[in-house]
C-alpha positions in Angstrom: -25.5 31.1 -19.1 -25.3 27.2 -18.8 -28.4 25.2 -19.3 -29.2 23.9 -15.8 -32.3 21.9 -16.8 -32.3 18.3 -15.6 -34.6 16.2 -17.8 -34.6 13.1 -20.0 -32.1 14.7 -22.4 -29.6 15.0 -19.5 -29.3 11.2 -19.3 -26.3 9.9 -21.2 -25.5 6.2 -21.9 -21.8 5.5 -22.2 -21.4 2.8 -24.8 -18.7 0.1 -24.7 -15.5 1.1 -22.9 -16.3 4.8 -22.8 -17.5 4.4 -19.2 -14.1 3.2 -18.1 -12.3 6.1 -19.8 -14.8 8.6 -18.3 -14.4 7.2 -14.7 -11.2 5.1 -14.6 -11.0 5.4 -10.8 -14.1 3.2 -10.4 -12.3 0.3 -12.1 -8.6 0.7 -11.1 -8.9 2.8 -8.0 -6.9 5.9 -9.3 -4.9 7.2 -12.3 -1.7 7.7 -10.3 1.2 5.2 -10.3 -0.9 2.8 -8.2 -3.6 2.7 -10.9 -1.0 2.5 -13.6 0.4 -0.7 -12.1 -3.1 -2.0 -11.5 -3.3 -2.6 -15.2 -0.4 -5.1 -14.9 -2.1 -6.7 -11.9 -5.3 -7.3 -13.9 -3.6 -9.1 -16.7 -1.2 -10.9 -14.2 -4.2 -12.1 -12.1 -5.7 -13.7 -15.2 -2.4 -15.5 -16.0 -2.2 -16.6 -12.3 -5.7 -17.9 -12.4 -4.6 -20.3 -15.2 -1.7 -21.6 -13.1 -3.9 -21.8 -10.0 -6.2 -24.2 -11.8 -3.4 -26.3 -13.1 -2.8 -24.9 -16.6 0.9 -24.0 -16.9 3.3 -23.0 -14.2 5.3 -20.2 -15.8 4.6 -16.5 -16.3 6.9 -14.0 -18.0 6.5 -10.2 -17.4 8.5 -8.0 -19.7 9.0 -4.2 -19.6 9.7 -3.3 -23.2 11.8 -0.5 -24.6 8.8 1.4 -25.9 7.4 1.6 -22.4 4.8 -1.1 -23.0 4.4 -4.2 -20.9 4.0 -7.8 -21.9 2.5 -10.6 -19.7 2.9 -14.1 -21.1 1.5 -17.2 -19.6 1.6 -20.9 -20.5 -2.0 -21.6 -19.8 -4.6 -22.9 -22.3 -4.7 -19.7 -24.4 -7.7 -17.4 -24.7 -10.5 -18.7 -26.9 -10.5 -17.2 -30.4 -13.5 -18.9 -32.0 -16.7 -17.1 -33.0 -18.8 -16.1 -30.1 -22.6 -16.3 -30.2 -22.5 -12.5 -30.3 -21.1 -12.8 -33.8 -17.5 -11.7 -33.2 -14.4 -13.5 -32.0 -14.4 -14.5 -28.4 -11.1 -12.8 -28.1 -12.7 -9.5 -29.2 -15.4 -10.0 -26.6 -12.9 -10.5 -23.8 -11.1 -7.3 -24.6 -14.0 -5.0 -25.5 -17.0 -6.0 -23.4 -17.3 -5.4 -19.7 -18.3 -8.3 -17.5 -17.4 -10.9 -20.1 -15.2 -13.8 -19.2 -14.9 -17.5 -18.6 -15.2 -17.4 -14.8 -19.0 -16.9 -14.7 -19.7 -20.5 -15.7 -18.3 -23.9 -14.8 -17.6 -24.4 -18.5 -14.6 -22.1 -18.2 -12.6 -24.7 -16.2 -12.0 -22.4 -13.2 -12.6 -24.1 -9.9 -11.0 -21.1 -8.2 -10.1 -17.7 -9.5 -9.2 -14.2 -8.3 -10.5 -12.2 -11.3 -14.2 -12.8 -11.1 -15.7 -9.6 -12.4 -14.9 -10.1 -16.1 -13.6 -6.5 -16.5 -9.8 -6.9 -16.2 -8.8 -7.3 -19.8 -11.4 -4.9 -21.2 -10.5 -2.2 -18.6 -6.9 -2.5 -19.5 -7.7 -2.2 -23.1 -9.9 0.8 -22.5 -7.1 2.7 -20.7 -4.3 2.0 -23.2 -3.1 3.7 -26.4 -2.9 0.2 -27.9 -3.1 -3.4 -26.9 -1.9 -6.5 -28.8 -2.9 -10.1 -27.9 -1.2 -13.3 -29.2 -2.7 -16.7 -28.5 -1.3 -20.1 -28.9 -3.9 -22.9 -28.7 -1.7 -26.0 -29.3 -2.4 -26.0 -33.0 -2.3 -22.4 -34.3 -1.0 -19.0 -33.4 -3.4 -16.0 -33.5 -3.1 -12.3 -33.0 -5.4 -9.3 -32.6 -4.7 -5.6 -32.1 -6.7 -2.8 -30.4 -6.0 0.9 -30.3 -7.4 4.2 -29.1 -8.8 2.8 -25.9 -10.4 -0.2 -27.7 -12.3 1.9 -30.1 -10.3 0.6 -33.1 -10.4 -3.1 -33.4 -8.1 -5.0 -35.7 -8.9 -8.3 -37.4 -8.2 -11.7 -35.9 -5.1 -12.8 -37.8 -3.9 -16.4 -38.2 -0.1 -16.2 -37.7 0.7 -19.8 -38.4 0.9 -23.1 -36.6 2.0 -23.6 -33.0 2.4 -26.6 -30.7 2.5 -24.5 -27.5 -0.3 -23.0 -25.5 -0.7 -19.8 -23.7 -1.4 -16.1 -24.2 0.7 -12.9 -24.5 -0.9 -9.6 -23.8 1.2 -6.5 -24.6 -0.2 -3.0 -23.8 0.9 0.6 -23.6 -1.0 2.9 -21.1 -2.6 6.0 -22.5 -0.8 9.2 -21.4 -4.2 11.0 -21.8 -5.4 8.9 -18.8 -2.1 8.6 -16.8 0.2 11.5 -16.1 3.0 9.1 -15.5 3.2 6.0 -17.7 6.6 4.7 -16.5 6.4 1.3 -14.8 8.5 0.5 -11.8 10.7 -2.6 -12.2 11.0 -2.8 -8.4 7.2 -2.6 -7.8 6.5 -5.3 -10.5 9.2 -7.5 -9.1 7.7 -7.2 -5.6 4.3 -8.2 -6.8 5.7 -11.1 -8.9 7.7 -12.4 -5.8 4.6 -12.2 -3.7 2.6 -14.2 -6.2 5.4 -16.8 -6.4 5.4 -17.1 -2.6 1.8 -18.2 -2.7 1.6 -20.9 -5.4 4.0 -23.8 -5.0 6.2 -24.3 -8.0 5.0 -21.3 -9.9 7.8 -19.6 -11.8 7.6 -15.9 -12.6 10.3 -14.2 -14.7 10.5 -10.4 -14.8 12.6 -8.8 -17.5 13.4 -5.1 -18.0 14.6 -4.2 -21.5 14.3 -0.4 -21.2 17.9 0.4 -20.5 20.4 -2.3 -19.6 18.7 -5.6 -19.5 18.0 -7.0 -16.1 16.1 -10.1 -15.1 15.0 -12.0 -12.0 13.3 -15.3 -11.5 11.0 -16.2 -8.6 10.1 -19.8 -7.7 9.6 -21.4 -4.3 8.8 -24.9 -3.1 7.7 -23.7 0.4 6.6 -20.2 -0.5 4.7 -19.2 2.7 7.6 -20.1 4.9 9.9 -18.1 2.6 7.4 -15.3 2.7 7.5 -15.1 6.5 11.3 -15.4 6.6 11.6 -12.6 4.1 9.4 -10.3 6.3 11.2 -11.2 9.5 14.7 -11.1 8.0 15.6 -8.0 10.0 13.9 -9.0 13.3 14.8 -11.5 16.0 12.5 -14.6 15.7 11.2 -16.3 18.8 10.7 -19.6 17.1 10.9 -21.3 13.7 8.1 -20.5 11.2 5.0 -22.6 11.7 3.1 -23.7 8.5 -0.4 -25.1 8.4 -2.7 -26.3 5.6 -6.2 -27.9 5.7 -9.4 -27.9 3.8 -12.8 -27.3 5.4 -16.2 -27.1 3.7 -14.5 -26.8 0.3 -12.2 -23.9 1.3 -8.5 -24.6 1.4 -6.7 -22.6 4.2 -2.9 -22.3 4.0 -0.7 -20.2 6.2 2.4 -19.7 8.2 3.2 -17.7 11.3 6.1 -16.6 13.4 6.6 -14.3 16.4 9.5 -11.9 16.7 10.7 -9.3 19.2 8.9 -6.6 17.2 6.0 -4.6 18.7 3.9 -4.5 15.6 1.8 -7.2 14.0 2.2 -8.0 10.4 -0.7 -9.9 8.8 -0.8 -10.6 5.1 -4.0 -12.1 3.7 -4.9 -13.5 0.3 -7.8 -15.1 -1.4 -7.2 -17.1 -4.6 -3.8 -15.4 -4.9 -5.3 -11.9 -4.7 -3.9 -9.7 -1.9 -6.7 -8.6 0.3 -5.1 -5.4 1.6 -8.1 -4.3 3.6 -8.5 -7.8 5.2 -12.0 -9.3 5.4 -13.7 -12.4 6.8 -10.6 -14.6 6.6 -8.5 -12.2 8.7 -11.3 -11.9 11.2 -11.4 -15.7 11.6 -7.6 -15.9 12.0 -7.5 -13.1 14.6 -10.4 -14.6 16.5 -8.5 -18.0 16.6 -5.3 -16.6 17.9 -7.0 -14.6 20.7 -9.2 -17.6 21.7 -6.5 -20.2 21.7 -3.8 -18.2 23.5 -6.4 -17.3 26.2 -7.4 -20.9 26.5 -3.8 -22.1 26.8 -2.8 -19.4 29.4 -5.8 -20.3 31.6 -5.3 -24.0 31.2 -1.7 -23.8 32.3 -2.2 -21.3 35.1 -0.5 -18.4 33.4 -3.7 -16.4 33.7 -5.7 -16.6 36.9 -9.4 -17.1 36.7 -10.2 -13.6 38.0 -7.8 -11.9 35.6 -9.1 -10.4 32.4 -8.0 -12.3 29.4 -5.8 -11.1 26.6 -7.1 -8.7 24.0 -6.4 -9.2 20.3 -3.6 -6.6 20.3 -1.9 -8.3 23.2 -1.8 -11.6 21.4 -0.7 -10.2 18.0 2.2 -8.1 19.2 5.2 -9.2 17.2 3.1 -11.7 15.1 3.8 -12.2 11.5 1.0 -14.2 9.8 0.5 -15.0 6.2 -2.8 -16.7 5.2 -3.9 -17.7 1.7 -7.3 -19.2 1.0 -8.4 -21.0 -2.1 -12.1 -20.5 -2.4 -14.5 -22.1 -4.9 -15.9 -19.6 -7.4 -19.4 -19.9 -6.1 -18.4 -18.8 -2.6 -15.9 -16.1 -3.5 -17.0 -12.5 -2.7 -14.8 -9.4 -2.9 -15.9 -5.9 -1.9 -15.2 -3.6 -4.8 -13.6 -4.2 -8.2 -10.1 -3.7 -6.9 -10.7 -6.8 -4.7 -9.0 -5.6 -1.6 -11.4 -7.0 1.0 -12.8 -10.5 1.2 -16.5 -10.7 2.0 -17.1 -14.5 1.9 -18.9 -15.4 5.2 -17.8 -19.1 5.0 -14.1 -17.9 5.0 -14.3 -16.7 8.6 -15.4 -20.1 10.0 -13.0 -22.0 7.8 -10.0 -19.9 8.8 -11.0 -19.9 12.5 -11.3 -23.7 12.5 -8.0 -24.4 10.7 -5.9 -21.9 12.6 -7.4 -23.0 15.9 -6.6 -26.6 15.3 -3.0 -26.0 14.3 -2.2 -23.4 16.9 -3.6 -25.5 19.7 -1.4 -28.4 18.6 1.7 -26.2 18.3 1.3 -24.7 21.8 0.8 -28.1 23.4 3.8 -29.6 21.6 6.1 -26.6 22.3 5.4 -25.7 25.9 8.6 -23.7 26.4 8.0 -21.5 23.4 4.3 -21.2 24.2 5.1 -20.0 27.8 7.6 -17.5 26.5 5.0 -16.1 24.1 2.4 -15.9 26.8 4.8 -14.0 29.0 5.3 -11.6 26.2 1.5 -11.1 25.9 1.2 -10.5 29.7 3.8 -7.7 29.4 1.8 -6.3 26.4 -1.4 -6.4 28.4 0.1 -4.7 31.4 1.6 -2.0 29.3 -1.8 -1.5 27.5 -3.6 -1.2 30.8 -1.0 1.2 32.2 -1.2 3.3 29.0 -5.0 3.4 29.1 -5.0 4.4 32.7 -2.5 7.2 32.0 -4.7 8.5 29.1 -7.8 8.5 31.3 -5.9 10.3 34.1 -4.6 12.9 31.6 -8.1 13.5 30.3 -9.3 14.0 33.9 -6.5 16.4 34.6 -4.5 14.1 37.0 -1.6 13.7 34.6 -1.7 17.2 33.3 1.3 18.6 35.0 3.7 15.9 33.6 2.3 16.5 30.1 2.6 20.2 30.4 6.2 19.9 31.5 7.0 17.8 28.4 5.3 20.2 26.1 6.3 23.4 27.8 7.7 25.9 25.4 7.4 23.6 22.4 3.8 23.0 21.4 1.7 25.9 20.2 -1.7 24.1 20.8 -4.9 24.6 18.9 -7.9 26.3 20.6 -10.5 23.8 19.5 -11.4 20.7 21.6 -12.6 18.7 18.6 -9.8 16.3 17.7 -11.4 15.4 14.4 -10.9 19.0 13.2 -7.5 19.7 14.7 -4.2 19.4 12.9 -0.7 19.0 14.3 2.2 20.3 12.2 5.6 18.8 12.9 7.8 21.5 11.6 11.6 21.3 10.9 13.5 23.9 12.8 12.7 26.9 15.1 12.8 29.4 12.3 10.1 27.7 10.3 8.3 26.8 13.5 8.1 30.5 14.3 6.7 31.4 10.9 4.2 28.6 11.1 3.0 29.7 14.6 2.4 33.3 13.3 0.7 32.2 10.1 -1.5 29.3 11.3 -5.2 29.2 12.0 -4.8 28.9 15.8 -8.3 27.6 16.2 -7.6 24.3 14.5 -3.8 24.2 13.8 -1.1 23.3 16.4 2.6 23.7 15.7 5.3 21.5 17.2 8.9 22.6 16.1 11.4 19.8 15.9 15.0 20.6 16.7 17.4 18.6 14.6 17.0 15.0 13.4 14.9 12.6 15.5 16.1 9.2 16.6 16.1 6.4 14.0 13.6 4.1 15.7 14.1 1.1 13.5 16.6 -0.4 16.0 15.9 1.6 19.1 14.3 0.2 22.2 11.1 1.6 23.6 13.1 3.0 26.6 15.4 4.9 24.1 12.3 6.2 22.3 10.6 7.5 25.4 13.9 9.2 26.5 14.3 10.9 23.2 13.1 14.5 23.7 11.6 15.1 20.3 9.8 11.7 20.1 8.6 12.0 23.7 7.1 15.3 22.9 5.2 13.9 19.9 3.9 11.0 22.0 2.6 13.4 24.7 1.1 15.8 22.1 -1.0 13.0 20.6 -1.7 11.4 23.9 -2.9 8.2 22.3 -0.2 5.8 23.5 2.7 4.3 21.7 3.7 0.9 20.2 1.1 -1.8 20.7 -0.7 0.5 23.0 -1.3 3.2 20.4 -5.0 3.8 19.7 -5.5 6.2 16.7 -9.0 7.1 17.7 -7.7 8.5 21.0 -5.4 10.9 19.3 -5.7 14.6 20.2 -5.3 15.4 16.4 -6.9 13.6 13.5 -4.4 15.1 11.0 -0.7 14.9 11.8 1.3 16.8 9.1 5.0 16.4 8.6 6.3 19.8 7.2 10.1 19.8 6.4 12.4 21.6 4.0 12.4 20.4 0.4 16.1 19.3 0.6 18.1 16.3 1.6 18.0 17.0 5.3 14.2 17.6 5.1 13.8 14.3 3.3 15.9 12.5 5.9 13.8 13.9 8.7 10.7 12.8 6.9 12.0 9.3 6.7 12.9 9.2 10.4 9.5 10.4 11.4 7.8 8.0 8.9 9.8 5.1 10.4 8.7 6.1 13.9 5.0 6.4 12.9 5.1 3.1 11.0 6.8 1.2 13.8 5.1 2.7 16.8 1.9 4.5 15.7 0.9 2.6 12.6 -2.7 3.3 13.3 -2.2 6.8 12.1 -1.3 5.4 8.7 -3.9 2.7 8.6 -6.6 5.4 9.4 -5.2 7.8 6.9 -4.4 10.4 9.6 -0.7 11.0 8.6 0.2 13.6 5.9 3.2 15.2 4.3 3.1 18.9 3.4 4.4 20.0 0.1 6.1 23.4 0.3 6.9 25.2 -3.0 10.2 24.8 -4.6 10.2 28.1 -6.5 8.6 31.5 -6.6 8.5 33.2 -10.1 7.6 36.8 -10.5 7.1 39.1 -13.4 5.8 42.6 -12.8 3.1 42.4 -10.2 2.3 38.7 -11.0 3.8 36.0 -8.8 3.4 32.2 -8.7 4.5 29.5 -6.4 5.7 26.4 -8.2 6.0 22.9 -6.8 8.1 21.0 -9.5 10.7 21.6 -12.2 8.1 20.9 -14.8 5.8 23.7 -13.5 8.8 26.0 -13.5 9.7 25.2 -17.1 6.1 25.7 -18.2 5.9 29.1 -16.5 9.3 30.2 -18.0 8.0 29.4 -21.4 4.9 31.4 -20.7 6.7 34.5 -19.4 9.6 34.2 -22.0 11.7 36.9 -20.3 11.7 39.6 -17.7 11.0 37.3 -14.8 12.8 36.5 -11.5 12.9 33.0 -9.9 13.6 32.3 -6.3 14.6 28.8 -5.3 13.4 28.1 -1.7 16.1 26.2 0.2 14.0 25.9 3.3 10.7 26.7 5.0 12.5 29.4 7.0 13.0 31.5 3.9 9.2 32.2 3.7 7.5 34.6 6.0 4.4 33.7 7.9 1.9 34.8 5.2 3.8 33.0 2.5 4.0 29.8 4.5 0.3 30.0 5.2 -0.7 30.7 1.6 1.5 28.0 0.1 1.7 25.2 2.6 -0.8 25.5 5.5 -4.1 27.0 4.1 -6.6 24.1 3.6 -8.0 26.0 0.6 -4.7 26.2 -1.3 -2.2 23.7 0.1 -1.3 20.3 -1.2 -1.0 17.4 1.3 0.2 13.9 0.6 -1.7 11.3 2.6 0.6 8.5 3.8 -1.0 5.1 3.1 0.0 1.5 3.5 -0.5 0.2 -0.1 1.5 -3.0 0.3 2.2 -4.0 3.9 4.8 -6.7 2.9 6.8 -4.2 0.8 6.5 -1.5 3.5 7.9 -3.9 6.0 10.8 -4.8 3.8 11.5 -1.3 2.7 11.6 0.2 6.2 14.0 -2.6 7.3 16.2 -2.1 4.2 16.4 1.7 4.2 16.4 2.3 8.0 18.1 -0.8 9.3 21.8 -1.4 9.9 22.6 -3.4 6.7 24.2 -0.8 4.5 24.5 -3.2 1.5 20.7 -3.6 1.3 20.2 0.2 1.4 22.9 0.8 -1.3 21.4 -1.8 -3.6 17.9 -0.3 -3.4 19.3 3.2 -4.0 21.3 2.1 -7.0 18.2 0.4 -8.5 15.6 3.2 -7.8 17.3 6.6 -7.5 18.3 8.7 -10.4 21.0 11.2 -9.4 21.0 14.6 -11.2 22.8 17.9 -10.8 20.4 20.5 -9.5 21.3 24.1 -9.0 20.3 26.0 -5.9 19.9 29.5 -7.3 18.1 32.7 -7.8 17.6 32.9 -11.5 16.9 36.0 -13.5 15.2 35.6 -16.9 16.6 38.1 -19.4 
C-alpha cells in the first residue's frame, strides 16, 4: 500500500533547474513541437533584444546536421566575468532561473521582450547539451553544459577576437521532447516576422541537415511589407496605411489595410514579442477603430442620429492591422512566461491615442475611400442584425420549419439541450455516418454525415457558400451565424468534431472543412471548440488479444512484442468499422483521441490557407516540396508468421 501521509516530509524542494525538467510546460507551454520551437524563440528573443536596443543588426540561425540549433547575434556578447555569487556571469545566465541583465538599468536595455530571466536557463535545462561562445571585442570565450545543465564545463579562453556577439548552440533532450526535429519552415516564418518588425534587422536562416538551403530577411518598411504579405491573396480596398508616434514614453508603430475579406486579421507585438492572445494594446486599437469610424459616419451623414452605431465586428470586417509597441522596461507587463498577452495598462491609452489620431486624419484626407469603407460596415451591420434576428426567431420556434427542412434526413441530433455538453460529429460518408449514429451516445452526441467533398471556400462568395448543401447544413446545425456574424457562444454545440477516413480523400475533406471554419467560423477555433478525431490505422490481434494502433511506430512496437502468430488489419476507412468499434476507438470520451484545432500563429495561418487552398498552384507546389516527405505505404492485411 502506498504511503498516503501528507506531512513535512512530503514537501520537496527542487534545486537549480530540476523544477524546469519536472514541469517543462510551466516554462515553455508544452513539450510538443510548439514547445520544442519555443526553445529557439527564447534564445532568439534575447538576440533580438540586443538589436532592439541598438547593439548589432544581424542574427544568424543555423539548423545543424546533428539536429542541434545555433543562434548567433552581433550584440555586445554575454558577460563572462566573475559574478558576485562566485562563478562566471555566463554560468549564472545559463544555470540560475530569474537571472539576467534586464532587471536593472545597468544592463543597457531600455526595452526588451525577455524580461523574466529564465530563457537561457530554461533552454539549458531542457537540452542534452548546450554550448555558448562569446566574443567581447577583445577575447573569445566558450562554456559547455550537458545533462540538462547539471554538468557544467569550465569557462575556456579560446583566443583573441575583435568582433562582439554571442553564439548559443543547443540540442533538445529526447527524454523531454518526443520529437526533436526542428521545422525549417516554422523557423523561417518566425525569423521573417521578426525582420518585419525591426527596420534594417537582417536575419539569416540556414539549414545544413540535408542539402544546404538559406534565406535572408531584411526590410526597410517592414510593417507595410507585413500587411502586403498577409493580404497578397485578397483584393485590397486601398494602399496600406502606416503610422508611428510616441506617447508617454511608449512608441506605437502600425500599419493597416482593408480588403474584400470577411474576417479581421490583427497581429500585435510588444517589444518584438508576438502577443498571440492580444492584451491592452489590442484593446486600445480596437476601441480607436470603432470610435473613429462611428464618429466619421455620423459627422458625414452616413449614419443617422437615431441609428445605432457600428459594433466592433462591423468595423473590423476585412481589416488587416499590425501593431508593434516599444515599451520601456519599467512599464512592460506580460501575462505568463510565454508572453502571449500584454498586460501593461498604459499601452491601451497610448495605442488608442495614436491610432485615433492617424485614422481620423486618413479618413478626412481620403473621403472616397472612407465612404466606401463605411458602406461596407453598414452592410456588415445589417447582415449582423438580420442574423441575430434569425437566431432569435429560431430559438423562439418561428424559424423552425426552415431549419428542419435543411436538416431533414441528415442530422441525427442529440437529446440534451445543454450546448456546452453537446458534440457534433461531421462524418465522411453515409456508411460511416450510419455506424456513428448506431454507436454514439445519443444524449450528447449528434451525427451529421457529409456526402462527398465540400466546397473550397477560400475563393467562394457568401452566396455560393449558403447555396452549398453540405455547408448550409453545417451552418443551420450550429445556428450561430456565419462570416462576420458568427458568434461562437451561440453555437448549438461546444465541440465540433471532424471525423474522416485516414487517407488522402479524408485529409482533403479535413482541409476543406478547416478552410471553411477558419474563414467563416473562426470563433470556433479561437474558443477551442473545433476538433479532429483520430481513428485507428491498424488493428492487430493475436489469439484473444486485440489492439487498435494509431501510428506506424505503435504497429512496429506491437509486432516486436508479439513476434509472430498475429494478424494485422489496415483500416482504409471509417466504414470498415462496425458501430461498437467506431465508438470504442474514435467516439468514446474515455478512450478516444481528439486533436484540438488552435490558432498558434495567425499570420502563418493566413498565409498557409491562402497558399494551400487558393488558386496559385505554384505556391502550393513549393510548400509541398519543402514540407512533405513522400513514402510508399502499403494498404494491406498482414499476417505475421
